[in-house]
mmCIF file as gemmi writes it, N, C-alpha and C atoms, coordinates in Angstrom:
data_model
loop_
_atom_site.group_PDB
_atom_site.id
_atom_site.type_symbol
_atom_site.label_atom_id
_atom_site.label_alt_id
_atom_site.label_comp_id
_atom_site.label_asym_id
_atom_site.label_entity_id
_atom_site.label_seq_id
_atom_site.pdbx_PDB_ins_code
_atom_site.Cartn_x
_atom_site.Cartn_y
_atom_site.Cartn_z
_atom_site.occupancy
_atom_site.B_iso_or_equiv
_atom_site.pdbx_formal_charge
_atom_site.auth_seq_id
_atom_site.auth_asym_id
_atom_site.pdbx_PDB_model_num
ATOM 1 N N . MET Axp A 1 ? -21.893 77.306 -19.557 1 0 ? 1 A 1
ATOM 2 C CA . MET Axp A 1 ? -21.957 77.688 -18.752 1 0 ? 1 A 1
ATOM 3 C C . MET Axp A 1 ? -21.68 76.762 -17.08 1 0 ? 1 A 1
ATOM 4 N N . TYR Axp A 2 ? -20.917 76.978 -16.159 1 0 ? 2 A 1
ATOM 5 C CA . TYR Axp A 2 ? -20.415 76.5 -15.048 1 0 ? 2 A 1
ATOM 6 C C . TYR Axp A 2 ? -21.927 76.962 -13.878 1 0 ? 2 A 1
ATOM 7 N N . ILE Axp A 3 ? -22.645 75.549 -13.228 1 0 ? 3 A 1
ATOM 8 C CA . ILE Axp A 3 ? -23.158 76.312 -12.362 1 0 ? 3 A 1
ATOM 9 C C . ILE Axp A 3 ? -22.955 75.324 -10.76 1 0 ? 3 A 1
ATOM 10 N N . GLN Axp A 4 ? -23.258 75.581 -9.862 1 0 ? 4 A 1
ATOM 11 C CA . GLN Axp A 4 ? -23.356 74.703 -8.934 1 0 ? 4 A 1
ATOM 12 C C . GLN Axp A 4 ? -24.683 74.426 -8.095 1 0 ? 4 A 1
ATOM 13 N N . ILE Axp A 5 ? -25.138 73.326 -8.353 1 0 ? 5 A 1
ATOM 14 C CA . ILE Axp A 5 ? -26.03 72.555 -8.11 1 0 ? 5 A 1
ATOM 15 C C . ILE Axp A 5 ? -26.118 72.488 -6.565 1 0 ? 5 A 1
ATOM 16 N N . ASN Axp A 6 ? -27.185 73.076 -5.737 1 0 ? 6 A 1
ATOM 17 C CA . ASN Axp A 6 ? -27.456 72.878 -4.446 1 0 ? 6 A 1
ATOM 18 C C . ASN Axp A 6 ? -27.91 71.28 -4.344 1 0 ? 6 A 1
ATOM 19 N N . GLU Axp A 7 ? -28.629 71.849 -3.392 1 0 ? 7 A 1
ATOM 20 C CA . GLU Axp A 7 ? -29.402 70.37 -2.41 1 0 ? 7 A 1
ATOM 21 C C . GLU Axp A 7 ? -30.533 70.556 -3.17 1 0 ? 7 A 1
ATOM 22 N N . ASN Axp A 8 ? -31.563 71.324 -3.423 1 0 ? 8 A 1
ATOM 23 C CA . ASN Axp A 8 ? -32.992 71.591 -3.677 1 0 ? 8 A 1
ATOM 24 C C . ASN Axp A 8 ? -32.482 70.814 -5.488 1 0 ? 8 A 1
ATOM 25 N N . GLY Axp A 9 ? -31.338 71.56 -5.872 1 0 ? 9 A 1
ATOM 26 C CA . GLY Axp A 9 ? -31.114 70.85 -7.397 1 0 ? 9 A 1
ATOM 27 C C . GLY Axp A 9 ? -31.097 69.976 -7.576 1 0 ? 9 A 1
ATOM 28 N N . TRP Axp A 10 ? -30.456 68.881 -6.648 1 0 ? 10 A 1
ATOM 29 C CA . TRP Axp A 10 ? -29.983 67.402 -6.776 1 0 ? 10 A 1
ATOM 30 C C . TRP Axp A 10 ? -31.464 66.741 -6.516 1 0 ? 10 A 1
ATOM 31 N N . LYS Axp A 11 ? -32.321 67.161 -5.763 1 0 ? 11 A 1
ATOM 32 C CA . LYS Axp A 11 ? -33.504 66.762 -5.268 1 0 ? 11 A 1
ATOM 33 C C . LYS Axp A 11 ? -34.706 66.745 -6.591 1 0 ? 11 A 1
ATOM 34 N N . HIS Axp A 12 ? -34.393 67.618 -7.132 1 0 ? 12 A 1
ATOM 35 C CA . HIS Axp A 12 ? -35.591 68.1 -8.096 1 0 ? 12 A 1
ATOM 36 C C . HIS Axp A 12 ? -34.809 67.295 -9.597 1 0 ? 12 A 1
ATOM 37 N N . LEU Axp A 13 ? -33.551 67.501 -9.733 1 0 ? 13 A 1
ATOM 38 C CA . LEU Axp A 13 ? -33.344 66.494 -10.908 1 0 ? 13 A 1
ATOM 39 C C . LEU Axp A 13 ? -33.035 64.884 -10.998 1 0 ? 13 A 1
ATOM 40 N N . LYS Axp A 14 ? -33.129 64.112 -9.094 1 0 ? 14 A 1
ATOM 41 C CA . LYS Axp A 14 ? -33.406 62.758 -9.233 1 0 ? 14 A 1
ATOM 42 C C . LYS Axp A 14 ? -35.015 62.553 -9.313 1 0 ? 14 A 1
ATOM 43 N N . LYS Axp A 15 ? -36.022 63.245 -8.874 1 0 ? 15 A 1
ATOM 44 C CA . LYS Axp A 15 ? -37.243 63.053 -9.407 1 0 ? 15 A 1
ATOM 45 C C . LYS Axp A 15 ? -37.848 63.225 -10.293 1 0 ? 15 A 1
ATOM 46 N N . THR Axp A 16 ? -36.974 64.167 -11.461 1 0 ? 16 A 1
ATOM 47 C CA . THR Axp A 16 ? -37.56 64.215 -13.009 1 0 ? 16 A 1
ATOM 48 C C . THR Axp A 16 ? -36.14 63.461 -13.585 1 0 ? 16 A 1
ATOM 49 N N . VAL Axp A 17 ? -35.13 63.621 -13.83 1 0 ? 17 A 1
ATOM 50 C CA . VAL Axp A 17 ? -34.543 62.904 -15.077 1 0 ? 17 A 1
ATOM 51 C C . VAL Axp A 17 ? -33.904 61.522 -14.681 1 0 ? 17 A 1
ATOM 52 N N . GLY Axp A 18 ? -33.813 61.898 -12.928 1 0 ? 18 A 1
ATOM 53 C CA . GLY Axp A 18 ? -33.535 59.887 -12.646 1 0 ? 18 A 1
ATOM 54 C C . GLY Axp A 18 ? -31.579 60.101 -12.416 1 0 ? 18 A 1
ATOM 55 N N . GLU Axp A 19 ? -31.135 58.783 -11.222 1 0 ? 19 A 1
ATOM 56 C CA . GLU Axp A 19 ? -29.684 58.901 -11.149 1 0 ? 19 A 1
ATOM 57 C C . GLU Axp A 19 ? -28.668 58.554 -12.5 1 0 ? 19 A 1
ATOM 58 N N . ASP Axp A 20 ? -29.436 58.038 -13.103 1 0 ? 20 A 1
ATOM 59 C CA . ASP Axp A 20 ? -29.021 57.902 -14.7 1 0 ? 20 A 1
ATOM 60 C C . ASP Axp A 20 ? -28.78 58.892 -15.366 1 0 ? 20 A 1
ATOM 61 N N . TYR Axp A 21 ? -28.898 59.786 -15.026 1 0 ? 21 A 1
ATOM 62 C CA . TYR Axp A 21 ? -29.448 60.531 -16.23 1 0 ? 21 A 1
ATOM 63 C C . TYR Axp A 21 ? -27.565 61.81 -15.957 1 0 ? 21 A 1
ATOM 64 N N . ILE Axp A 22 ? -28.346 62.006 -14.769 1 0 ? 22 A 1
ATOM 65 C CA . ILE Axp A 22 ? -27.08 62.762 -13.367 1 0 ? 22 A 1
ATOM 66 C C . ILE Axp A 22 ? -26.355 61.787 -13.467 1 0 ? 22 A 1
ATOM 67 N N . ASN Axp A 23 ? -25.832 60.789 -13.473 1 0 ? 23 A 1
ATOM 68 C CA . ASN Axp A 23 ? -24.713 60.301 -13.722 1 0 ? 23 A 1
ATOM 69 C C . ASN Axp A 23 ? -23.322 60.183 -14.316 1 0 ? 23 A 1
ATOM 70 N N . THR Axp A 24 ? -24.713 59.885 -15.582 1 0 ? 24 A 1
ATOM 71 C CA . THR Axp A 24 ? -24.178 59.778 -17.402 1 0 ? 24 A 1
ATOM 72 C C . THR Axp A 24 ? -23.957 61.239 -18.385 1 0 ? 24 A 1
ATOM 73 N N . CYS Axp A 25 ? -24.848 62.215 -17.891 1 0 ? 25 A 1
ATOM 74 C CA . CYS Axp A 25 ? -24.786 63.723 -18.327 1 0 ? 25 A 1
ATOM 75 C C . CYS Axp A 25 ? -24.474 64.774 -17.301 1 0 ? 25 A 1
ATOM 76 N N . ILE Axp A 26 ? -24.38 64.51 -16.313 1 0 ? 26 A 1
ATOM 77 C CA . ILE Axp A 26 ? -24.087 65.765 -15.463 1 0 ? 26 A 1
ATOM 78 C C . ILE Axp A 26 ? -22.627 65.592 -14.777 1 0 ? 26 A 1
ATOM 79 N N . LYS Axp A 27 ? -23.024 64.386 -13.95 1 0 ? 27 A 1
ATOM 80 C CA . LYS Axp A 27 ? -21.557 64.428 -12.837 1 0 ? 27 A 1
ATOM 81 C C . LYS Axp A 27 ? -20.531 63.648 -13.227 1 0 ? 27 A 1
ATOM 82 N N . ILE Axp A 28 ? -19.747 63.802 -14.633 1 0 ? 28 A 1
ATOM 83 C CA . ILE Axp A 28 ? -18.547 62.792 -15.203 1 0 ? 28 A 1
ATOM 84 C C . ILE Axp A 28 ? -18.004 64.325 -14.87 1 0 ? 28 A 1
ATOM 85 N N . SER Axp A 29 ? -16.372 63.628 -15.635 1 0 ? 29 A 1
ATOM 86 C CA . SER Axp A 29 ? -14.993 64.075 -15.023 1 0 ? 29 A 1
ATOM 87 C C . SER Axp A 29 ? -15.054 65.534 -16.181 1 0 ? 29 A 1
ATOM 88 N N . ALA Axp A 30 ? -15.687 65.359 -17.368 1 0 ? 30 A 1
ATOM 89 C CA . ALA Axp A 30 ? -15.27 66.413 -18.247 1 0 ? 30 A 1
ATOM 90 C C . ALA Axp A 30 ? -16.161 67.719 -18.179 1 0 ? 30 A 1
ATOM 91 N N . TYR Axp A 31 ? -17.543 67.278 -17.186 1 0 ? 31 A 1
ATOM 92 C CA . TYR Axp A 31 ? -18.138 68.384 -17.124 1 0 ? 31 A 1
ATOM 93 C C . TYR Axp A 31 ? -17.935 68.832 -15.373 1 0 ? 31 A 1
ATOM 94 N N . GLU Axp A 32 ? -17.233 67.933 -14.8 1 0 ? 32 A 1
ATOM 95 C CA . GLU Axp A 32 ? -16.877 68.86 -13.745 1 0 ? 32 A 1
ATOM 96 C C . GLU Axp A 32 ? -15.874 69.634 -13.339 1 0 ? 32 A 1
ATOM 97 N N . LYS Axp A 33 ? -15.828 70.196 -12.196 1 0 ? 33 A 1
ATOM 98 C CA . LYS Axp A 33 ? -14.7 71.011 -12.166 1 0 ? 33 A 1
ATOM 99 C C . LYS Axp A 33 ? -14.496 72.152 -11.194 1 0 ? 33 A 1
ATOM 100 N N . GLU Axp A 34 ? -13.271 71.675 -10.493 1 0 ? 34 A 1
ATOM 101 C CA . GLU Axp A 34 ? -12.996 71.858 -8.645 1 0 ? 34 A 1
ATOM 102 C C . GLU Axp A 34 ? -12.539 73.341 -8.59 1 0 ? 34 A 1
ATOM 103 N N . ILE Axp A 35 ? -12.982 74.42 -8.214 1 0 ? 35 A 1
ATOM 104 C CA . ILE Axp A 35 ? -12.146 75.715 -7.877 1 0 ? 35 A 1
ATOM 105 C C . ILE Axp A 35 ? -12.442 76.35 -6.588 1 0 ? 35 A 1
ATOM 106 N N . ASN Axp A 36 ? -11.388 76.409 -5.827 1 0 ? 36 A 1
ATOM 107 C CA . ASN Axp A 36 ? -11.507 76.939 -4.715 1 0 ? 36 A 1
ATOM 108 C C . ASN Axp A 36 ? -11.953 75.583 -3.86 1 0 ? 36 A 1
ATOM 109 N N . GLY Axp A 37 ? -11.711 74.848 -4.465 1 0 ? 37 A 1
ATOM 110 C CA . GLY Axp A 37 ? -12.291 73.015 -3.076 1 0 ? 37 A 1
ATOM 111 C C . GLY Axp A 37 ? -14.16 73.033 -3.377 1 0 ? 37 A 1
ATOM 112 N N . GLU Axp A 38 ? -14.765 73.951 -4.262 1 0 ? 38 A 1
ATOM 113 C CA . GLU Axp A 38 ? -15.593 73.943 -4.415 1 0 ? 38 A 1
ATOM 114 C C . GLU Axp A 38 ? -16.084 73.315 -5.804 1 0 ? 38 A 1
ATOM 115 N N . ILE Axp A 39 ? -17.285 72.5 -6.108 1 0 ? 39 A 1
ATOM 116 C CA . ILE Axp A 39 ? -17.668 71.757 -6.979 1 0 ? 39 A 1
ATOM 117 C C . ILE Axp A 39 ? -18.604 72.349 -8.133 1 0 ? 39 A 1
ATOM 118 N N . TRP Axp A 40 ? -17.593 72.761 -9.63 1 0 ? 40 A 1
ATOM 119 C CA . TRP Axp A 40 ? -19.11 73.452 -10.452 1 0 ? 40 A 1
ATOM 120 C C . TRP Axp A 40 ? -19.049 72.384 -11.613 1 0 ? 40 A 1
ATOM 121 N N . TYR Axp A 41 ? -20.448 72.462 -12.517 1 0 ? 41 A 1
ATOM 122 C CA . TYR Axp A 41 ? -20.972 71.769 -13.227 1 0 ? 41 A 1
ATOM 123 C C . TYR Axp A 41 ? -20.833 72.259 -14.492 1 0 ? 41 A 1
ATOM 124 N N . ARG Axp A 42 ? -20.513 72.011 -15.681 1 0 ? 42 A 1
ATOM 125 C CA . ARG Axp A 42 ? -20.214 72.579 -16.953 1 0 ? 42 A 1
ATOM 126 C C . ARG Axp A 42 ? -21.634 72.215 -17.452 1 0 ? 42 A 1
ATOM 127 N N . LEU Axp A 43 ? -22.419 72.928 -18.064 1 0 ? 43 A 1
ATOM 128 C CA . LEU Axp A 43 ? -24.15 72.935 -18.828 1 0 ? 43 A 1
ATOM 129 C C . LEU Axp A 43 ? -24.061 74.014 -19.508 1 0 ? 43 A 1
ATOM 130 N N . GLN Axp A 44 ? -24.732 73.218 -21.019 1 0 ? 44 A 1
ATOM 131 C CA . GLN Axp A 44 ? -25.29 74.41 -21.834 1 0 ? 44 A 1
ATOM 132 C C . GLN Axp A 44 ? -26.556 75.359 -21.184 1 0 ? 44 A 1
ATOM 133 N N . CYS Axp A 45 ? -26.467 76.724 -21.507 1 0 ? 45 A 1
ATOM 134 C CA . CYS Axp A 45 ? -27.003 76.869 -21.259 1 0 ? 45 A 1
ATOM 135 C C . CYS Axp A 45 ? -28.738 76.786 -21.507 1 0 ? 45 A 1
ATOM 136 N N . HIS Axp A 46 ? -29.117 76.358 -22.381 1 0 ? 46 A 1
ATOM 137 C CA . HIS Axp A 46 ? -30.405 75.841 -22.506 1 0 ? 46 A 1
ATOM 138 C C . HIS Axp A 46 ? -30.908 74.604 -21.886 1 0 ? 46 A 1
ATOM 139 N N . GLN Axp A 47 ? -29.231 73.879 -21.356 1 0 ? 47 A 1
ATOM 140 C CA . GLN Axp A 47 ? -30.178 72.308 -20.998 1 0 ? 47 A 1
ATOM 141 C C . GLN Axp A 47 ? -30.111 72.999 -19.207 1 0 ? 47 A 1
ATOM 142 N N . VAL Axp A 48 ? -29.388 73.989 -18.668 1 0 ? 48 A 1
ATOM 143 C CA . VAL Axp A 48 ? -29.546 74.778 -16.987 1 0 ? 48 A 1
ATOM 144 C C . VAL Axp A 48 ? -31.155 74.661 -16.898 1 0 ? 48 A 1
ATOM 145 N N . PHE Axp A 49 ? -31.839 76.006 -17.873 1 0 ? 49 A 1
ATOM 146 C CA . PHE Axp A 49 ? -32.827 76.715 -18.357 1 0 ? 49 A 1
ATOM 147 C C . PHE Axp A 49 ? -34.386 75.021 -18.145 1 0 ? 49 A 1
ATOM 148 N N . SER Axp A 50 ? -33.829 74.172 -18.856 1 0 ? 50 A 1
ATOM 149 C CA . SER Axp A 50 ? -34.466 72.895 -18.954 1 0 ? 50 A 1
ATOM 150 C C . SER Axp A 50 ? -34.756 72.19 -17.95 1 0 ? 50 A 1
ATOM 151 N N . LEU Axp A 51 ? -33.228 71.884 -17.65 1 0 ? 51 A 1
ATOM 152 C CA . LEU Axp A 51 ? -33.647 71.012 -16.032 1 0 ? 51 A 1
ATOM 153 C C . LEU Axp A 51 ? -34.189 71.744 -14.942 1 0 ? 51 A 1
ATOM 154 N N . PHE Axp A 52 ? -34.154 73.051 -15.034 1 0 ? 52 A 1
ATOM 155 C CA . PHE Axp A 52 ? -34.104 73.614 -13.86 1 0 ? 52 A 1
ATOM 156 C C . PHE Axp A 52 ? -35.524 74.559 -14.256 1 0 ? 52 A 1
ATOM 157 N N . PRO Axp A 53 ? -36.587 74.545 -13.584 1 0 ? 53 A 1
ATOM 158 C CA . PRO Axp A 53 ? -37.646 75.35 -13.973 1 0 ? 53 A 1
ATOM 159 C C . PRO Axp A 53 ? -37.611 76.505 -13.37 1 0 ? 53 A 1
ATOM 160 N N . ILE Axp A 54 ? -38.139 77.614 -13.857 1 0 ? 54 A 1
ATOM 161 C CA . ILE Axp A 54 ? -38.031 79.351 -13.242 1 0 ? 54 A 1
ATOM 162 C C . ILE Axp A 54 ? -38.999 78.873 -12.043 1 0 ? 54 A 1
ATOM 163 N N . ASN Axp A 55 ? -38.681 79.235 -10.801 1 0 ? 55 A 1
ATOM 164 C CA . ASN Axp A 55 ? -38.949 78.836 -9.851 1 0 ? 55 A 1
ATOM 165 C C . ASN Axp A 55 ? -38.975 80.42 -8.726 1 0 ? 55 A 1
ATOM 166 N N . PHE Axp A 56 ? -39.687 81.564 -9.298 1 0 ? 56 A 1
ATOM 167 C CA . PHE Axp A 56 ? -40.149 82.82 -8.461 1 0 ? 56 A 1
ATOM 168 C C . PHE Axp A 56 ? -41.063 82.515 -7.305 1 0 ? 56 A 1
ATOM 169 N N . GLY Axp A 57 ? -39.831 82.457 -6.322 1 0 ? 57 A 1
ATOM 170 C CA . GLY Axp A 57 ? -40.386 82.763 -4.995 1 0 ? 57 A 1
ATOM 171 C C . GLY Axp A 57 ? -39.724 81.647 -4.375 1 0 ? 57 A 1
ATOM 172 N N . GLY Axp A 58 ? -39.28 80.837 -4.902 1 0 ? 58 A 1
ATOM 173 C CA . GLY Axp A 58 ? -39.442 79.432 -4.563 1 0 ? 58 A 1
ATOM 174 C C . GLY Axp A 58 ? -37.638 79.683 -4.166 1 0 ? 58 A 1
ATOM 175 N N . GLN Axp A 59 ? -37.423 78.197 -3.313 1 0 ? 59 A 1
ATOM 176 C CA . GLN Axp A 59 ? -35.95 78.302 -3.305 1 0 ? 59 A 1
ATOM 177 C C . GLN Axp A 59 ? -35.336 77.698 -4.194 1 0 ? 59 A 1
ATOM 178 N N . PRO Axp A 60 ? -34.375 78.74 -4.641 1 0 ? 60 A 1
ATOM 179 C CA . PRO Axp A 60 ? -33.199 78.195 -6.033 1 0 ? 60 A 1
ATOM 180 C C . PRO Axp A 60 ? -32.673 76.941 -5.965 1 0 ? 60 A 1
ATOM 181 N N . MET Axp A 61 ? -32.116 75.89 -7.315 1 0 ? 61 A 1
ATOM 182 C CA . MET Axp A 61 ? -31.818 74.833 -6.851 1 0 ? 61 A 1
ATOM 183 C C . MET Axp A 61 ? -30.78 75.093 -7.669 1 0 ? 61 A 1
ATOM 184 N N . PHE Axp A 62 ? -29.803 76.276 -7.631 1 0 ? 62 A 1
ATOM 185 C CA . PHE Axp A 62 ? -28.158 75.985 -8.459 1 0 ? 62 A 1
ATOM 186 C C . PHE Axp A 62 ? -27.801 77.499 -7.33 1 0 ? 62 A 1
ATOM 187 N N . ASN Axp A 63 ? -26.991 77.777 -7.513 1 0 ? 63 A 1
ATOM 188 C CA . ASN Axp A 63 ? -26.23 78.983 -6.65 1 0 ? 63 A 1
ATOM 189 C C . ASN Axp A 63 ? -26.703 80.14 -8.169 1 0 ? 63 A 1
ATOM 190 N N . THR Axp A 64 ? -26.79 81.08 -7.281 1 0 ? 64 A 1
ATOM 191 C CA . THR Axp A 64 ? -27.191 82.021 -8.163 1 0 ? 64 A 1
ATOM 192 C C . THR Axp A 64 ? -25.542 83.045 -8.995 1 0 ? 64 A 1
ATOM 193 N N . ASN Axp A 65 ? -24.649 82.021 -8.835 1 0 ? 65 A 1
ATOM 194 C CA . ASN Axp A 65 ? -22.961 82.689 -9.256 1 0 ? 65 A 1
ATOM 195 C C . ASN Axp A 65 ? -23.081 81.522 -10.302 1 0 ? 65 A 1
ATOM 196 N N . VAL Axp A 66 ? -23.101 82.219 -11.461 1 0 ? 66 A 1
ATOM 197 C CA . VAL Axp A 66 ? -22.519 81.18 -12.653 1 0 ? 66 A 1
ATOM 198 C C . VAL Axp A 66 ? -21.127 81.92 -13.365 1 0 ? 66 A 1
ATOM 199 N N . MET Axp A 67 ? -20.603 81.062 -13.539 1 0 ? 67 A 1
ATOM 200 C CA . MET Axp A 67 ? -19.094 81.522 -14.332 1 0 ? 67 A 1
ATOM 201 C C . MET Axp A 67 ? -19.259 81.184 -16.136 1 0 ? 67 A 1
ATOM 202 N N . PHE Axp A 68 ? -18.662 81.8 -17.167 1 0 ? 68 A 1
ATOM 203 C CA . PHE Axp A 68 ? -18.539 81.316 -18.052 1 0 ? 68 A 1
ATOM 204 C C . PHE Axp A 68 ? -17.24 81.046 -18.856 1 0 ? 68 A 1
ATOM 205 N N . ASP Axp A 69 ? -16.344 79.973 -19.547 1 0 ? 69 A 1
ATOM 206 C CA . ASP Axp A 69 ? -14.92 80.253 -20.081 1 0 ? 69 A 1
ATOM 207 C C . ASP Axp A 69 ? -14.597 81.674 -21.381 1 0 ? 69 A 1
ATOM 208 N N . ASP Axp A 70 ? -13.698 81.925 -20.767 1 0 ? 70 A 1
ATOM 209 C CA . ASP Axp A 70 ? -14.043 83.587 -21.548 1 0 ? 70 A 1
ATOM 210 C C . ASP Axp A 70 ? -14.066 83.001 -23.263 1 0 ? 70 A 1
ATOM 211 N N . GLU Axp A 71 ? -13.015 82.164 -23.439 1 0 ? 71 A 1
ATOM 212 C CA . GLU Axp A 71 ? -13.3 81.521 -24.89 1 0 ? 71 A 1
ATOM 213 C C . GLU Axp A 71 ? -15.034 81.344 -25.547 1 0 ? 71 A 1
ATOM 214 N N . ASP Axp A 72 ? -15.53 80.611 -24.318 1 0 ? 72 A 1
ATOM 215 C CA . ASP Axp A 72 ? -16.955 81.025 -25.01 1 0 ? 72 A 1
ATOM 216 C C . ASP Axp A 72 ? -17.836 82.05 -24.71 1 0 ? 72 A 1
ATOM 217 N N . LEU Axp A 73 ? -17.659 83.519 -24.588 1 0 ? 73 A 1
ATOM 218 C CA . LEU Axp A 73 ? -17.662 84.645 -24.902 1 0 ? 73 A 1
ATOM 219 C C . LEU Axp A 73 ? -17.268 85.16 -26.099 1 0 ? 73 A 1
ATOM 220 N N . SER Axp A 74 ? -16.157 84.518 -26.947 1 0 ? 74 A 1
ATOM 221 C CA . SER Axp A 74 ? -16.006 85.443 -28.593 1 0 ? 74 A 1
ATOM 222 C C . SER Axp A 74 ? -17.096 84.975 -29.265 1 0 ? 74 A 1
């Protein structure tokens, strides 16, 4: 799935997994996709849900719009 990580999400990731993980596992060209001038990150669903805890009533850590590649849905 593709997500857009917002400022709250980057802060959370820096605290929980650190800069090295961000730079080697998220912010790599193979996982970044620019669409209409916005950067999206391709991560596995289980990765997203383990990296970003459910935060009922709190500030979201990534934008709520997500995308999937068509071939991933078949």
